N, C-alpha and C positions, 0 to 999 in steps of 0.2 A: 305535690309534684316535685320530683328531684331534678336537679340541673347539673350539668357538667361545668367545667371551668369556663369562665367568660372569655369569648373569642372576640378580640378587637381587630383582627386582621382586615375585616370589611368595614371598619368604622368610617373610612374615607368614602366608601361607596354609599354607606348609610347617609352620611352628611350630604353627598351629592344628590341622592335621590330625594332628600327632604326639600331640595330647592324647588321642586314642582309644587310643594305645598306652602313653603315659607322660605324665600330666598335669603332673608336676613339670618335665620337660624342656621342655615347651611354654611355660612361663612363666619359665624360668631363663635369664637373659642369657648366662651362661657356656656353657650347652648350645648356645645359638644360635651363639655365636662358634666353638665347637668344630666344629659342622656346617659353618660357613662356611670355616674353615681347611682342613677335609678336602676340600671341594669345590675350594678354591683350589689346593691342592697337586695334586689330581688333574688340574686343568686345566693347570697348569704342566708336569706330567709328560707330558701327552698333547697338548700344543699343537703346532700346525703349525710346524715350524722355519722354513718360508718365510714365515710370517705370525705371528710371536710377539706375545704381548700386550705392549703398551708400558706405560711407567710411569704414564701418564695413566689408562689403564684400571684398573690396580691401585689407584691412589689413589682413584678414583671408587668402586670396589667396597668399599674399606676404609671410606670415608665412609658408604656405605650400611649396612654392618653396624653401625657405631658409632651411627647414627641409630636403627636398630631396637632395639639393645641399650639405648640411652638411654631410649626410650619404654617398654620393658618394665620397666626399673628405676624409672621415674617411676610407672608404674601400680602396681607392687608397694609403693612408698612411700605412695602415696595410699590404697591399700587398707588398709595397716597403720594409717595415721592415722585412717581412718574407723572401724576396729574398736576402736581405743583410745578414740576419742570416744564411741562407743556404750557401751563398758564404763564410762567415767567418768560418763555421764549416768545409767545404770542404778544405779550406786553412789550418786550424789547423790540419785536419786529415792527410795531406801529411807528417807532421812531425813524424807520427807514422810508416811510411814505414821503414822496416828494423829492427824495434824493436820487442820484443817478447811479446805476449799476454798470460796472465795466465788465463786459462779457466777450468771449471769443467771437470775432466776426469783423468783416471789413465794410459793413454798411454804415453810411452816414445817417444821422438823425438831424432834423431841422427844428429850429426855433425861429420862425419867420424866415428871413433870408440867411440866417447864420446856420451853417452846417457844423455838426460836432462829431468828434471821434477821439480816439486815444491810441497810444502805441505802448507796447511793452518791450523793453530792451533787456537782453541777457547780460549786457556789460556796458561799461562807459563808452560813449560815442562822442567823437569830436565834431561830427556833423550828422544831422538827421533831417531828411526831406520827406514830406508827405505829398505824393502825387494824387491829385483829385481826378477821378476817372468819370468821363461823361457817358451818356447813354449809348454812344456808338463805340465805346471801348477805348477811346483816345484820351490822352492826358489833356485836360483843359486848363489846369492851373497847378502850381506847386507851392506848398507851404514850407518855408524855411524855419525849422525849429531850433537851429543852432546846435550847440553842444549840450548833451544831456547825460545824466548818470543812469545807472542800471535801475530798472523798475518801471512803473506805469506813469505815463505823462499824457495829459489831455491837450487837445488843440481845437481851434475853431477856424472856420473858413467862411469868409463873407462872399456869398455868391454874387453880390452886386447886381450889375445889369443883366447877368445871366438868369437871375431869378431863382427862387426856392425850388428845389427839386432838379436843378440843372445837372447835378451829379448824384449818384446813388452809392458809390463805393470809393475806396481809396487804397493806395499801396504805400508801403514804407521802405525807405532806403536809409541805412545807417552805416557809418564807417568810423573807424578809429585809425586815423592816419591813412595808410593804404590798405588796411585790413577791414573786411566787412564785419559788421556786428549783427548778430541774429536779432531781428526785430519782428514783432507780431502785431498785426492790427487788432484793435479792440473797438467794439461798438459801445456807445454811451446811451443808455435808455433809462428814462425816468420810471421809478417804481410807483405804480398807481394804487396798489393795495397789497395786503399780506394776508396769509392764512396759515393754518396748521392742520396737517393731515398725514396719516400713516407715519407718525413719529417724526415728521420733518417740517421745517418752516418753508412755506412756498411764497414766492414773490410774483405778483402779477405786474408785467411791464406795460409801458405805454402802447406798444405795438400789439398787445393782446397775448403775447407769449408768457408762459408760466415756467419759472425755474425754481429749483430748490436753492437754499441758501449757499450750499457748498459749490454750486455751479458758477458763482459770481467771483471774479478775480479780486475786485476792490469796489469800494463805494466812494462817491464824491458828494 
């Protein structure tokens, strides 16, 4: 039986279809090379003696198999690196359990009678006040935080005789002399567990909310 020049253009398809039979062989560069060599030997044994394959054809076909094998090896390396990165992030994420995440929001969280929150300042402030808001929307107390620099700052408020849950949210007022300083309220929530999905580290907070790592402003 006479054969024409070996066609490697569909080698990738051949490798993919082999997955249905043997998934390991479909992604193993050595298996692809073995199949190529078997096809090449079969072609040489059955070639037309009046029209033999020349050296240029063989060189081209060898280059094709090397390219396919190189791509498979690169894909395997990248997959391994991605798996290692995910494992490293999950391991690092476990160190966050029990710590507090600072996230955008004006909700107070309680530890017994102590309410907790934080503020983010865009610039240095000579005076910062936190107004604690009751259920009826009125200010029931004010926390004087004094002078603070730019960045995130935590505070606590003792509800005292008012009892835990007396207030649910707060507002921030910050000034530098007579000028207002942009201030943003932040909620403090304990991280109860962590997970890794869809390429991102997820944090499960004490209120049941789940956030990705990049949604957290800071950790305490």
